[in-house]
Each structure stands twice: as structure tokens, then as C-alpha cells.
A tleap script that builds the chain and sets N, CA, C and O, in Angstrom:
source leaprc.protein.ff14SB
mol = sequence {
  NMET SER THR HIE ALA TYR ILE LYS LEU VAL
  PRO ALA SER LYS LYS LYS THR ILE THR LEU
  GLU GLU VAL LYS GLU LEU PHE HIE THR TYR
  GLN GLN LEU MET LYS LYS THR GLY GLU GLN
  LEU GLY TRP GLY PHE GLU ASN ALA SER PHE
  PRO TYR GLN LEU VAL GLU ASP GLY ASN GLU
  GLN TRP PHE TYR LEU LYS GLY THR ASN ASP
  ARG TYR HIE SER ILE ILE ILE GLY VAL GLY
  GLN GLU SER ASP GLU THR SER PHE ILE GLN
  VAL THR LEU PRO ASN ASN ALA THR HIE GLY
  ASP LYS GLY LYS ALA ASN GLU PHE CYS LYS
  PHE LEU THR LYS GLN LEU GLU GLY GLU LEU
  HIE LEU PHE ASN GLY ARG ILE MET TYR TYR
  TYR LYS CARG
}
set mol.1.N position { 35.224 -6.894 -6.797 }
set mol.1.CA position { 36.376 -6.385 -7.496 }
set mol.1.C position { 35.973 -5.144 -8.291 }
set mol.1.O position { 34.930 -5.139 -8.945 }
set mol.2.N position { 36.771 -4.120 -8.240 }
set mol.2.CA position { 36.438 -2.891 -8.963 }
set mol.2.C position { 36.610 -3.090 -10.467 }
set mol.2.O position { 37.418 -3.902 -10.918 }
set mol.3.N position { 35.830 -2.329 -11.225 }
set mol.3.CA position { 35.918 -2.390 -12.679 }
set mol.3.C position { 36.257 -1.006 -13.219 }
set mol.3.O position { 36.020 0.007 -12.560 }
set mol.4.N position { 36.812 -0.978 -14.416 }
set mol.4.CA position { 37.298 0.270 -14.989 }
set mol.4.C position { 36.805 0.466 -16.417 }
set mol.4.O position { 36.606 -0.491 -17.165 }
set mol.5.N position { 36.617 1.722 -16.770 }
set mol.5.CA position { 36.374 2.127 -18.157 }
set mol.5.C position { 37.401 3.208 -18.460 }
set mol.5.O position { 37.828 3.933 -17.561 }
set mol.6.N position { 37.796 3.318 -19.719 }
set mol.6.CA position { 38.819 4.287 -20.103 }
set mol.6.C position { 38.348 5.123 -21.278 }
set mol.6.O position { 37.735 4.614 -22.217 }
set mol.7.N position { 38.638 6.395 -21.212 }
set mol.7.CA position { 38.398 7.305 -22.325 }
set mol.7.C position { 39.776 7.710 -22.815 }
set mol.7.O position { 40.495 8.443 -22.135 }
set mol.8.N position { 40.138 7.238 -23.984 }
set mol.8.CA position { 41.473 7.522 -24.518 }
set mol.8.C position { 41.401 8.659 -25.526 }
set mol.8.O position { 40.501 8.713 -26.363 }
set mol.9.N position { 42.359 9.557 -25.431 }
set mol.9.CA position { 42.453 10.664 -26.374 }
set mol.9.C position { 43.389 10.227 -27.497 }
set mol.9.O position { 44.587 10.040 -27.287 }
set mol.10.N position { 42.832 10.070 -28.667 }
set mol.10.CA position { 43.563 9.600 -29.839 }
set mol.10.C position { 44.019 10.804 -30.669 }
set mol.10.O position { 43.598 11.926 -30.388 }
set mol.11.N position { 44.872 10.602 -31.685 }
set mol.11.CA position { 45.324 11.738 -32.500 }
set mol.11.C position { 44.191 12.553 -33.125 }
set mol.11.O position { 44.370 13.746 -33.374 }
set mol.12.N position { 43.032 11.946 -33.386 }
set mol.12.CA position { 41.909 12.666 -33.993 }
set mol.12.C position { 41.031 13.380 -32.954 }
set mol.12.O position { 40.052 14.026 -33.328 }
set mol.13.N position { 41.358 13.276 -31.671 }
set mol.13.CA position { 40.567 13.918 -30.610 }
set mol.13.C position { 40.737 15.425 -30.627 }
set mol.13.O position { 41.679 15.954 -31.217 }
set mol.14.N position { 39.793 16.120 -29.960 }
set mol.14.CA position { 39.869 17.576 -29.858 }
set mol.14.C position { 41.088 18.015 -29.056 }
set mol.14.O position { 41.663 19.070 -29.324 }
set mol.15.N position { 41.482 17.211 -28.074 }
set mol.15.CA position { 42.639 17.513 -27.235 }
set mol.15.C position { 43.591 16.334 -27.269 }
set mol.15.O position { 43.182 15.197 -27.507 }
set mol.16.N position { 44.850 16.610 -27.032 }
set mol.16.CA position { 45.852 15.539 -26.982 }
set mol.16.C position { 46.137 15.120 -25.548 }
set mol.16.O position { 46.501 13.973 -25.289 }
set mol.17.N position { 45.969 16.059 -24.614 }
set mol.17.CA position { 46.152 15.772 -23.194 }
set mol.17.C position { 44.986 16.384 -22.428 }
set mol.17.O position { 44.288 17.267 -22.926 }
set mol.18.N position { 44.792 15.899 -21.212 }
set mol.18.CA position { 43.708 16.436 -20.382 }
set mol.18.C position { 44.146 16.442 -18.924 }
set mol.18.O position { 44.867 15.554 -18.469 }
set mol.19.N position { 43.702 17.448 -18.213 }
set mol.19.CA position { 44.011 17.563 -16.793 }
set mol.19.C position { 42.762 17.241 -15.982 }
set mol.19.O position { 41.653 17.179 -16.514 }
set mol.20.N position { 42.965 17.042 -14.705 }
set mol.20.CA position { 41.846 16.770 -13.812 }
set mol.20.C position { 40.898 17.953 -13.744 }
set mol.20.O position { 39.684 17.770 -13.655 }
set mol.21.N position { 41.434 19.162 -13.786 }
set mol.21.CA position { 40.598 20.373 -13.768 }
set mol.21.C position { 39.698 20.441 -14.998 }
set mol.21.O position { 38.540 20.845 -14.896 }
set mol.22.N position { 40.216 20.052 -16.148 }
set mol.22.CA position { 39.414 20.052 -17.373 }
set mol.22.C position { 38.287 19.014 -17.297 }
set mol.22.O position { 37.192 19.245 -17.809 }
set mol.23.N position { 38.559 17.874 -16.659 }
set mol.23.CA position { 37.519 16.859 -16.480 }
set mol.23.C position { 36.430 17.390 -15.550 }
set mol.23.O position { 35.243 17.198 -15.811 }
set mol.24.N position { 36.828 18.052 -14.473 }
set mol.24.CA position { 35.852 18.651 -13.555 }
set mol.24.C position { 35.001 19.683 -14.285 }
set mol.24.O position { 33.794 19.776 -14.059 }
set mol.25.N position { 35.632 20.453 -15.157 }
set mol.25.CA position { 34.908 21.460 -15.932 }
set mol.25.C position { 33.884 20.793 -16.851 }
set mol.25.O position { 32.789 21.324 -17.038 }
set mol.26.N position { 34.225 19.640 -17.425 }
set mol.26.CA position { 33.278 18.904 -18.262 }
set mol.26.C position { 32.086 18.410 -17.437 }
set mol.26.O position { 30.958 18.403 -17.929 }
set mol.27.N position { 32.323 18.002 -16.199 }
set mol.27.CA position { 31.221 17.594 -15.326 }
set mol.27.C position { 30.317 18.777 -14.995 }
set mol.27.O position { 29.099 18.624 -14.905 }
set mol.28.N position { 30.912 19.960 -14.814 }
set mol.28.CA position { 30.093 21.154 -14.571 }
set mol.28.C position { 29.265 21.494 -15.808 }
set mol.28.O position { 28.117 21.922 -15.688 }
set mol.29.N position { 29.841 21.305 -16.989 }
set mol.29.CA position { 29.102 21.510 -18.238 }
set mol.29.C position { 27.922 20.542 -18.307 }
set mol.29.O position { 26.814 20.934 -18.676 }
set mol.30.N position { 28.158 19.290 -17.954 }
set mol.30.CA position { 27.091 18.281 -17.942 }
set mol.30.C position { 25.963 18.714 -17.007 }
set mol.30.O position { 24.789 18.629 -17.368 }
set mol.31.N position { 26.313 19.174 -15.816 }
set mol.31.CA position { 25.301 19.607 -14.856 }
set mol.31.C position { 24.499 20.789 -15.387 }
set mol.31.O position { 23.285 20.849 -15.189 }
set mol.32.N position { 25.154 21.722 -16.053 }
set mol.32.CA position { 24.444 22.883 -16.614 }
set mol.32.C position { 23.484 22.456 -17.722 }
set mol.32.O position { 22.366 22.964 -17.813 }
set mol.33.N position { 23.923 21.521 -18.563 }
set mol.33.CA position { 23.046 21.018 -19.627 }
set mol.33.C position { 21.814 20.330 -19.041 }
set mol.33.O position { 20.705 20.503 -19.547 }
set mol.34.N position { 22.007 19.555 -17.982 }
set mol.34.CA position { 20.886 18.861 -17.353 }
set mol.34.C position { 19.960 19.854 -16.646 }
set mol.34.O position { 18.749 19.639 -16.588 }
set mol.35.N position { 20.520 20.929 -16.115 }
set mol.35.CA position { 19.696 21.951 -15.474 }
set mol.35.C position { 18.795 22.622 -16.508 }
set mol.35.O position { 17.614 22.859 -16.251 }
set mol.36.N position { 19.363 22.930 -17.689 }
set mol.36.CA position { 18.563 23.539 -18.757 }
set mol.36.C position { 17.472 22.583 -19.243 }
set mol.36.O position { 16.352 23.003 -19.534 }
set mol.37.N position { 17.808 21.300 -19.327 }
set mol.37.CA position { 16.811 20.307 -19.712 }
set mol.37.C position { 15.673 20.291 -18.699 }
set mol.37.O position { 14.501 20.235 -19.072 }
set mol.38.N position { 16.025 20.340 -17.411 }
set mol.38.CA position { 15.018 20.364 -16.356 }
set mol.38.C position { 14.123 21.575 -16.434 }
set mol.38.O position { 12.919 21.479 -16.195 }
set mol.39.N position { 14.704 22.726 -16.770 }
set mol.39.CA position { 13.899 23.949 -16.922 }
set mol.39.C position { 12.897 23.800 -18.059 }
set mol.39.O position { 11.752 24.239 -17.953 }
set mol.40.N position { 13.339 23.175 -19.146 }
set mol.40.CA position { 12.445 22.969 -20.282 }
set mol.40.C position { 11.331 21.985 -19.947 }
set mol.40.O position { 10.206 22.123 -20.428 }
set mol.41.N position { 11.649 20.987 -19.115 }
set mol.41.CA position { 10.656 19.992 -18.743 }
set mol.41.C position { 9.778 20.436 -17.582 }
set mol.41.O position { 8.696 19.890 -17.366 }
set mol.42.N position { 10.251 21.426 -16.840 }
set mol.42.CA position { 9.468 21.931 -15.721 }
set mol.42.C position { 9.639 21.160 -14.428 }
set mol.42.O position { 8.763 21.213 -13.564 }
set mol.43.N position { 10.746 20.442 -14.270 }
set mol.43.CA position { 11.026 19.763 -13.005 }
set mol.43.C position { 12.530 19.679 -12.782 }
set mol.43.O position { 13.300 19.914 -13.714 }
set mol.44.N position { 12.964 19.350 -11.571 }
set mol.44.CA position { 14.379 19.351 -11.199 }
set mol.44.C position { 15.161 18.185 -11.762 }
set mol.44.O position { 15.646 17.337 -11.014 }
set mol.45.N position { 15.283 18.140 -13.058 }
set mol.45.CA position { 15.958 17.035 -13.735 }
set mol.45.C position { 17.427 16.942 -13.360 }
set mol.45.O position { 17.992 15.848 -13.365 }
set mol.46.N position { 18.065 18.071 -13.031 }
set mol.46.CA position { 19.501 18.041 -12.738 }
set mol.46.C position { 19.809 17.200 -11.505 }
set mol.46.O position { 20.884 16.606 -11.422 }
set mol.47.N position { 18.887 17.136 -10.546 }
set mol.47.CA position { 19.113 16.311 -9.354 }
set mol.47.C position { 19.011 14.821 -9.671 }
set mol.47.O position { 19.731 14.010 -9.089 }
set mol.48.N position { 18.132 14.467 -10.579 }
set mol.48.CA position { 17.984 13.068 -10.972 }
set mol.48.C position { 19.100 12.642 -11.922 }
set mol.48.O position { 19.526 11.487 -11.889 }
set mol.49.N position { 19.573 13.540 -12.757 }
set mol.49.CA position { 20.590 13.177 -13.743 }
set mol.49.C position { 22.001 13.184 -13.168 }
set mol.49.O position { 22.891 12.525 -13.707 }
set mol.50.N position { 22.217 13.923 -12.080 }
set mol.50.CA position { 23.539 13.962 -11.450 }
set mol.50.C position { 23.372 13.846 -9.933 }
set mol.50.O position { 23.478 14.840 -9.214 }
set mol.51.N position { 23.107 12.617 -9.448 }
set mol.51.CA position { 22.860 12.427 -8.014 }
set mol.51.C position { 24.155 12.259 -7.204 }
set mol.51.O position { 24.250 11.371 -6.356 }
set mol.52.N position { 25.120 13.093 -7.464 }
set mol.52.CA position { 26.433 12.997 -6.817 }
set mol.52.C position { 26.905 14.370 -6.387 }
set mol.52.O position { 26.423 15.396 -6.868 }
set mol.53.N position { 27.857 14.367 -5.474 }
set mol.53.CA position { 28.594 15.583 -5.181 }
set mol.53.C position { 30.055 15.269 -5.473 }
set mol.53.O position { 30.550 14.191 -5.144 }
set mol.54.N position { 30.728 16.212 -6.086 }
set mol.54.CA position { 32.118 16.045 -6.466 }
set mol.54.C position { 32.985 16.267 -5.225 }
set mol.54.O position { 32.916 17.323 -4.596 }
set mol.55.N position { 33.799 15.272 -4.877 }
set mol.55.CA position { 34.630 15.335 -3.678 }
set mol.55.C position { 36.094 15.279 -4.080 }
set mol.55.O position { 36.533 14.338 -4.743 }
set mol.56.N position { 36.846 16.295 -3.673 }
set mol.56.CA position { 38.275 16.346 -3.939 }
set mol.56.C position { 39.009 15.946 -2.673 }
set mol.56.O position { 38.654 16.377 -1.576 }
set mol.57.N position { 40.020 15.129 -2.828 }
set mol.57.CA position { 40.755 14.620 -1.685 }
set mol.57.C position { 42.173 15.202 -1.630 }
set mol.57.O position { 43.045 14.655 -0.955 }
set mol.58.N position { 42.397 16.304 -2.337 }
set mol.58.CA position { 43.722 16.900 -2.379 }
set mol.58.C position { 44.684 16.165 -3.302 }
set mol.58.O position { 45.874 16.476 -3.336 }
set mol.59.N position { 44.179 15.204 -4.041 }
set mol.59.CA position { 44.998 14.428 -4.957 }
set mol.59.C position { 44.948 15.057 -6.346 }
set mol.59.O position { 43.887 15.506 -6.780 }
set mol.60.N position { 46.062 15.096 -7.040 }
set mol.60.CA position { 46.112 15.697 -8.376 }
set mol.60.C position { 45.837 14.700 -9.485 }
set mol.60.O position { 45.786 15.074 -10.657 }
set mol.61.N position { 45.660 13.427 -9.129 }
set mol.61.CA position { 45.438 12.391 -10.131 }
set mol.61.C position { 43.988 11.918 -10.212 }
set mol.61.O position { 43.586 11.354 -11.230 }
set mol.62.N position { 43.191 12.136 -9.157 }
set mol.62.CA position { 41.824 11.623 -9.162 }
set mol.62.C position { 40.941 12.408 -8.198 }
set mol.62.O position { 41.420 13.121 -7.316 }
set mol.63.N position { 39.624 12.250 -8.401 }
set mol.63.CA position { 38.602 12.733 -7.479 }
set mol.63.C position { 37.480 11.704 -7.519 }
set mol.63.O position { 37.502 10.788 -8.341 }
set mol.64.N position { 36.517 11.853 -6.647 }
set mol.64.CA position { 35.402 10.907 -6.735 }
set mol.64.C position { 34.068 11.608 -6.612 }
set mol.64.O position { 33.951 12.710 -6.076 }
set mol.65.N position { 33.076 10.925 -7.129 }
set mol.65.CA position { 31.697 11.388 -7.076 }
set mol.65.C position { 31.005 10.573 -5.996 }
set mol.65.O position { 30.913 9.350 -6.099 }
set mol.66.N position { 30.518 11.246 -4.963 }
set mol.66.CA position { 29.858 10.583 -3.844 }
set mol.66.C position { 28.348 10.694 -4.029 }
set mol.66.O position { 27.818 11.788 -4.224 }
set mol.67.N position { 27.668 9.565 -3.966 }
set mol.67.CA position { 26.220 9.531 -4.140 }
set mol.67.C position { 25.488 10.325 -3.085 }
set mol.67.O position { 25.901 10.362 -1.925 }
set mol.68.N position { 24.393 10.966 -3.487 }
set mol.68.CA position { 23.608 11.780 -2.557 }
set mol.68.C position { 22.330 11.074 -2.103 }
set mol.68.O position { 21.562 11.639 -1.325 }
set mol.69.N position { 22.091 9.848 -2.576 }
set mol.69.CA position { 20.957 9.063 -2.077 }
set mol.69.C position { 21.327 7.586 -2.054 }
set mol.69.O position { 22.435 7.221 -2.446 }
set mol.70.N position { 20.421 6.741 -1.603 }
set mol.70.CA position { 20.708 5.316 -1.385 }
set mol.70.C position { 21.004 4.529 -2.656 }
set mol.70.O position { 21.690 3.508 -2.604 }
set mol.71.N position { 20.504 4.984 -3.774 }
set mol.71.CA position { 20.675 4.234 -5.029 }
set mol.71.C position { 22.063 4.389 -5.624 }
set mol.71.O position { 22.442 3.640 -6.524 }
set mol.72.N position { 22.824 5.361 -5.127 }
set mol.72.CA position { 24.140 5.652 -5.684 }
set mol.72.C position { 25.166 5.734 -4.567 }
set mol.72.O position { 24.905 6.321 -3.517 }
set mol.73.N position { 26.327 5.147 -4.792 }
set mol.73.CA position { 27.364 5.167 -3.760 }
set mol.73.C position { 28.537 6.047 -4.175 }
set mol.73.O position { 28.734 7.120 -3.606 }
set mol.74.N position { 29.328 5.601 -5.171 }
set mol.74.CA position { 30.469 6.415 -5.593 }
set mol.74.C position { 31.035 5.953 -6.931 }
set mol.74.O position { 30.862 4.808 -7.348 }
set mol.75.N position { 31.717 6.889 -7.584 }
set mol.75.CA position { 32.437 6.647 -8.830 }
set mol.75.C position { 33.764 7.402 -8.701 }
set mol.75.O position { 33.780 8.555 -8.271 }
set mol.76.N position { 34.854 6.767 -9.065 }
set mol.76.CA position { 36.170 7.400 -8.986 }
set mol.76.C position { 36.610 7.794 -10.400 }
set mol.76.O position { 36.529 6.992 -11.329 }
set mol.77.N position { 37.077 9.037 -10.550 }
set mol.77.CA position { 37.518 9.553 -11.845 }
set mol.77.C position { 38.988 9.951 -11.720 }
set mol.77.O position { 39.363 10.670 -10.794 }
set mol.78.N position { 39.813 9.485 -12.645 }
set mol.78.CA position { 41.228 9.826 -12.631 }
set mol.78.C position { 41.741 10.107 -14.023 }
set mol.78.O position { 41.089 9.775 -15.013 }
set mol.79.N position { 42.904 10.718 -14.100 }
set mol.79.CA position { 43.552 10.980 -15.387 }
set mol.79.C position { 44.946 10.378 -15.358 }
set mol.79.O position { 45.537 10.189 -14.295 }
set mol.80.N position { 45.459 10.081 -16.544 }
set mol.80.CA position { 46.793 9.508 -16.634 }
set mol.80.C position { 47.302 9.543 -18.052 }
set mol.80.O position { 46.665 10.081 -18.958 }
set mol.81.N position { 48.472 8.953 -18.219 }
set mol.81.CA position { 49.101 8.925 -19.526 }
set mol.81.C position { 49.770 7.572 -19.705 }
set mol.81.O position { 50.469 7.092 -18.813 }
set mol.82.N position { 49.551 6.957 -20.867 }
set mol.82.CA position { 50.172 5.672 -21.168 }
set mol.82.C position { 51.611 5.898 -21.598 }
set mol.82.O position { 52.035 7.035 -21.804 }
set mol.83.N position { 52.347 4.825 -21.731 }
set mol.83.CA position { 53.769 4.928 -22.082 }
set mol.83.C position { 53.987 5.533 -23.469 }
set mol.83.O position { 55.037 6.122 -23.723 }
set mol.84.N position { 53.018 5.398 -24.360 }
set mol.84.CA position { 53.157 5.960 -25.706 }
set mol.84.C position { 52.596 7.385 -25.788 }
set mol.84.O position { 52.250 7.862 -26.869 }
set mol.85.N position { 52.511 8.063 -24.629 }
set mol.85.CA position { 52.065 9.468 -24.535 }
set mol.85.C position { 50.574 9.665 -24.819 }
set mol.85.O position { 50.141 10.792 -25.058 }
set mol.86.N position { 49.789 8.595 -24.796 }
set mol.86.CA position { 48.339 8.713 -24.972 }
set mol.86.C position { 47.711 9.062 -23.630 }
set mol.86.O position { 47.868 8.322 -22.660 }
set mol.87.N position { 47.007 10.176 -23.570 }
set mol.87.CA position { 46.320 10.566 -22.338 }
set mol.87.C position { 44.990 9.830 -22.233 }
set mol.87.O position { 44.384 9.476 -23.245 }
set mol.88.N position { 44.542 9.603 -21.002 }
set mol.88.CA position { 43.274 8.921 -20.808 }
set mol.88.C position { 42.608 9.403 -19.526 }
set mol.88.O position { 43.248 9.959 -18.634 }
set mol.89.N position { 41.299 9.169 -19.468 }
set mol.89.CA position { 40.510 9.370 -18.256 }
set mol.89.C position { 40.070 7.981 -17.824 }
set mol.89.O position { 39.521 7.222 -18.623 }
set mol.90.N position { 40.307 7.652 -16.571 }
set mol.90.CA position { 39.894 6.358 -16.040 }
set mol.90.C position { 38.690 6.553 -15.133 }
set mol.90.O position { 38.702 7.395 -14.234 }
set mol.91.N position { 37.657 5.767 -15.378 }
set mol.91.CA position { 36.447 5.797 -14.555 }
set mol.91.C position { 36.373 4.447 -13.849 }
set mol.91.O position { 36.301 3.402 -14.495 }
set mol.92.N position { 36.391 4.481 -12.527 }
set mol.92.CA position { 36.431 3.256 -11.735 }
set mol.92.C position { 35.174 3.116 -10.883 }
set mol.92.O position { 34.745 4.059 -10.217 }
set mol.93.N position { 34.602 1.933 -10.921 }
set mol.93.CA position { 33.494 1.582 -10.029 }
set mol.93.C position { 34.083 0.734 -8.909 }
set mol.93.O position { 34.530 -0.385 -9.163 }
set mol.94.N position { 34.096 1.242 -7.669 }
set mol.94.CA position { 34.653 0.462 -6.563 }
set mol.94.C position { 33.786 -0.756 -6.243 }
set mol.94.O position { 32.697 -0.919 -6.792 }
set mol.95.N position { 34.286 -1.605 -5.349 }
set mol.95.CA position { 33.579 -2.844 -4.992 }
set mol.95.C position { 32.159 -2.597 -4.503 }
set mol.95.O position { 31.268 -3.404 -4.768 }
set mol.96.N position { 31.936 -1.504 -3.801 }
set mol.96.CA position { 30.618 -1.244 -3.232 }
set mol.96.C position { 29.719 -0.401 -4.141 }
set mol.96.O position { 28.706 0.126 -3.683 }
set mol.97.N position { 30.072 -0.269 -5.407 }
set mol.97.CA position { 29.253 0.499 -6.357 }
set mol.97.C position { 27.937 -0.236 -6.617 }
set mol.97.O position { 27.875 -1.465 -6.586 }
set mol.98.N position { 26.899 0.543 -6.873 }
set mol.98.CA position { 25.570 -0.018 -7.134 }
set mol.98.C position { 25.324 -0.124 -8.646 }
set mol.98.O position { 26.130 0.335 -9.454 }
set mol.99.N position { 24.201 -0.733 -9.001 }
set mol.99.CA position { 23.813 -0.785 -10.417 }
set mol.99.C position { 23.551 0.627 -10.936 }
set mol.99.O position { 23.829 0.929 -12.097 }
set mol.100.N position { 23.018 1.486 -10.074 }
set mol.100.CA position { 22.799 2.883 -10.450 }
set mol.100.C position { 24.105 3.580 -10.788 }
set mol.100.O position { 24.169 4.366 -11.733 }
set mol.101.N position { 25.160 3.288 -10.007 }
set mol.101.CA position { 26.476 3.867 -10.286 }
set mol.101.C position { 26.990 3.432 -11.657 }
set mol.101.O position { 27.544 4.236 -12.407 }
set mol.102.N position { 26.800 2.160 -11.973 }
set mol.102.CA position { 27.282 1.659 -13.265 }
set mol.102.C position { 26.536 2.329 -14.417 }
set mol.102.O position { 27.146 2.690 -15.423 }
set mol.103.N position { 25.235 2.494 -14.277 }
set mol.103.CA position { 24.454 3.163 -15.320 }
set mol.103.C position { 24.884 4.607 -15.508 }
set mol.103.O position { 25.053 5.070 -16.636 }
set mol.104.N position { 25.061 5.323 -14.392 }
set mol.104.CA position { 25.494 6.721 -14.466 }
set mol.104.C position { 26.922 6.816 -14.994 }
set mol.104.O position { 27.234 7.724 -15.764 }
set mol.105.N position { 27.792 5.893 -14.591 }
set mol.105.CA position { 29.172 5.913 -15.072 }
set mol.105.C position { 29.215 5.725 -16.589 }
set mol.105.O position { 29.986 6.396 -17.276 }
set mol.106.N position { 28.389 4.815 -17.112 }
set mol.106.CA position { 28.314 4.631 -18.568 }
set mol.106.C position { 27.825 5.906 -19.244 }
set mol.106.O position { 28.353 6.306 -20.281 }
set mol.107.N position { 26.824 6.539 -18.659 }
set mol.107.CA position { 26.289 7.785 -19.208 }
set mol.107.C position { 27.353 8.889 -19.203 }
set mol.107.O position { 27.519 9.598 -20.196 }
set mol.108.N position { 28.069 9.030 -18.087 }
set mol.108.CA position { 29.114 10.052 -17.989 }
set mol.108.C position { 30.243 9.768 -18.973 }
set mol.108.O position { 30.764 10.685 -19.609 }
set mol.109.N position { 30.622 8.496 -19.098 }
set mol.109.CA position { 31.697 8.125 -20.033 }
set mol.109.C position { 31.337 8.507 -21.460 }
set mol.109.O position { 32.160 9.057 -22.193 }
set mol.110.N position { 30.114 8.216 -21.845 }
set mol.110.CA position { 29.682 8.546 -23.204 }
set mol.110.C position { 29.664 10.051 -23.422 }
set mol.110.O position { 30.064 10.528 -24.483 }
set mol.111.N position { 29.206 10.797 -22.435 }
set mol.111.CA position { 29.195 12.257 -22.545 }
set mol.111.C position { 30.620 12.799 -22.673 }
set mol.111.O position { 30.897 13.601 -23.565 }
set mol.112.N position { 31.516 12.374 -21.800 }
set mol.112.CA position { 32.897 12.867 -21.826 }
set mol.112.C position { 33.587 12.516 -23.141 }
set mol.112.O position { 34.276 13.347 -23.732 }
set mol.113.N position { 33.395 11.275 -23.592 }
set mol.113.CA position { 34.038 10.833 -24.828 }
set mol.113.C position { 33.510 11.603 -26.029 }
set mol.113.O position { 34.273 11.952 -26.929 }
set mol.114.N position { 32.220 11.868 -26.046 }
set mol.114.CA position { 31.636 12.627 -27.151 }
set mol.114.C position { 32.175 14.062 -27.162 }
set mol.114.O position { 32.469 14.606 -28.226 }
set mol.115.N position { 32.304 14.671 -25.987 }
set mol.115.CA position { 32.819 16.037 -25.900 }
set mol.115.C position { 34.270 16.123 -26.362 }
set mol.115.O position { 34.671 17.112 -26.975 }
set mol.116.N position { 35.054 15.092 -26.070 }
set mol.116.CA position { 36.479 15.098 -26.396 }
set mol.116.C position { 36.787 14.429 -27.733 }
set mol.116.O position { 37.917 14.490 -28.217 }
set mol.117.N position { 35.775 13.790 -28.329 }
set mol.117.CA position { 35.943 13.026 -29.567 }
set mol.117.C position { 37.059 11.995 -29.401 }
set mol.117.O position { 38.041 11.981 -30.144 }
set mol.118.N position { 36.873 11.141 -28.408 }
set mol.118.CA position { 37.874 10.134 -28.084 }
set mol.118.C position { 37.405 8.726 -28.358 }
set mol.118.O position { 36.488 8.496 -29.146 }
set mol.119.N position { 38.052 7.789 -27.691 }
set mol.119.CA position { 37.783 6.367 -27.842 }
set mol.119.C position { 37.409 5.829 -26.464 }
set mol.119.O position { 38.187 5.950 -25.517 }
set mol.120.N position { 36.224 5.236 -26.349 }
set mol.120.CA position { 35.707 4.769 -25.064 }
set mol.120.C position { 35.851 3.259 -24.952 }
set mol.120.O position { 35.306 2.506 -25.760 }
set mol.121.N position { 36.592 2.831 -23.939 }
set mol.121.CA position { 36.721 1.415 -23.616 }
set mol.121.C position { 35.804 1.155 -22.432 }
set mol.121.O position { 36.127 1.510 -21.299 }
set mol.122.N position { 34.650 0.529 -22.700 }
set mol.122.CA position { 33.602 0.342 -21.699 }
set mol.122.C position { 33.975 -0.690 -20.638 }
set mol.122.O position { 34.958 -1.416 -20.787 }
set mol.123.N position { 33.192 -0.749 -19.575 }
set mol.123.CA position { 33.414 -1.689 -18.479 }
set mol.123.C position { 33.370 -3.138 -18.958 }
set mol.123.O position { 34.039 -3.998 -18.385 }
set mol.124.N position { 32.589 -3.416 -20.004 }
set mol.124.CA position { 32.458 -4.787 -20.500 }
set mol.124.C position { 33.511 -5.143 -21.556 }
set mol.124.O position { 33.459 -6.226 -22.139 }
set mol.125.N position { 34.466 -4.238 -21.805 }
set mol.125.CA position { 35.541 -4.525 -22.742 }
set mol.125.C position { 35.287 -4.056 -24.166 }
set mol.125.O position { 36.199 -4.072 -24.993 }
set mol.126.N position { 34.077 -3.645 -24.457 }
set mol.126.CA position { 33.781 -3.157 -25.802 }
set mol.126.C position { 34.321 -1.754 -25.997 }
set mol.126.O position { 34.567 -1.031 -25.031 }
set mol.127.N position { 34.505 -1.372 -27.255 }
set mol.127.CA position { 35.066 -0.071 -27.586 }
set mol.127.C position { 34.075 0.706 -28.439 }
set mol.127.O position { 33.489 0.168 -29.379 }
set mol.128.N position { 33.892 1.989 -28.096 }
set mol.128.CA position { 33.048 2.890 -28.886 }
set mol.128.C position { 33.945 4.026 -29.374 }
set mol.128.O position { 34.764 4.553 -28.622 }
set mol.129.N position { 33.777 4.392 -30.642 }
set mol.129.CA position { 34.599 5.430 -31.249 }
set mol.129.C position { 33.752 6.692 -31.450 }
set mol.129.O position { 32.694 6.648 -32.077 }
set mol.130.N position { 34.226 7.792 -30.917 }
set mol.130.CA position { 33.498 9.069 -31.041 }
set mol.130.C position { 34.321 10.089 -31.822 }
set mol.130.O position { 34.126 11.292 -31.650 }
set mol.131.N position { 35.214 9.645 -32.655 }
set mol.131.CA position { 36.016 10.542 -33.479 }
set mol.131.C position { 35.896 10.127 -34.930 }
set mol.131.O position { 35.536 8.993 -35.248 }
set mol.132.N position { 36.204 11.072 -35.800 }
set mol.132.CA position { 36.125 10.788 -37.231 }
set mol.132.C position { 37.280 9.894 -37.639 }
set mol.132.O position { 38.444 10.191 -37.370 }
set mol.133.N position { 36.931 8.781 -38.300 }
set mol.133.CA position { 37.967 7.830 -38.722 }
set mol.133.C position { 38.036 7.800 -40.209 }
set mol.133.O position { 38.844 7.064 -40.775 }
savepdb mol mol.pdb
quit
């Protein structure tokens, strides 16, 4: 059974709404940061820290990250809005996701939530707050 994590944009967040393009841009920012870290360390850290390729399926609501080696399969990323106008990013681990996918998904969720100063609802049901309360 697939599992989900949610990044909710609360009134104290940097943004009130988010688009799929903005989420993709945040992933590109993550890759650039990891590339700089790799340069400082003297090895290709960006390949180990982001072992996925971003795949667009022509859908305006979601895209997925396809694993580039055996340890990683896929992660699905989508955006939406709740009935009370709260925007969110949904991170889904499909049935065939690996333990590596879950670890990377948690890492990506924390990065995205920190950048947006939002509220992270983890796969295990716990909540982490990255905004000033």
C-alpha cells in the first residue's frame, strides 16, 4: 500500500500557494546545493544525494522521480489545495518503493518544508514545524 507525506503551507509560511513548477525549481536548488557540497568534498556527491531523474508525464498536478540505480525505484510528487484554501505538496511512496526511496523522500520533505517554512506531516503520522510559532 502506498504511503504519503504532506508539506502544508500555513499562514506563517513564506508562500501561501505553490505550483508544480515551483516545486521542480526547489528540486533543482537542492541538486545545485549538493553539487557544491560535492565540489567542496572532492567527489560526485550530487549523484549520491539525488539518485533520481525528474520525469514529467504531461500532468499539471504531479511528476515523479525515477531511480537511476537498483537501490531506488520512484517517488511521486504532487501539489494540491485543501477545502480551506491551504496549499500542500504531497509526497507519495508507491507500493514498489524501496527503503532507500523512503529515506530520500524524508530528506526531500525536510528540505522542501524548511525552504517554504511550512508544516511537515511525515509518513509515520508525526508532524514537524518549520515556521515561527
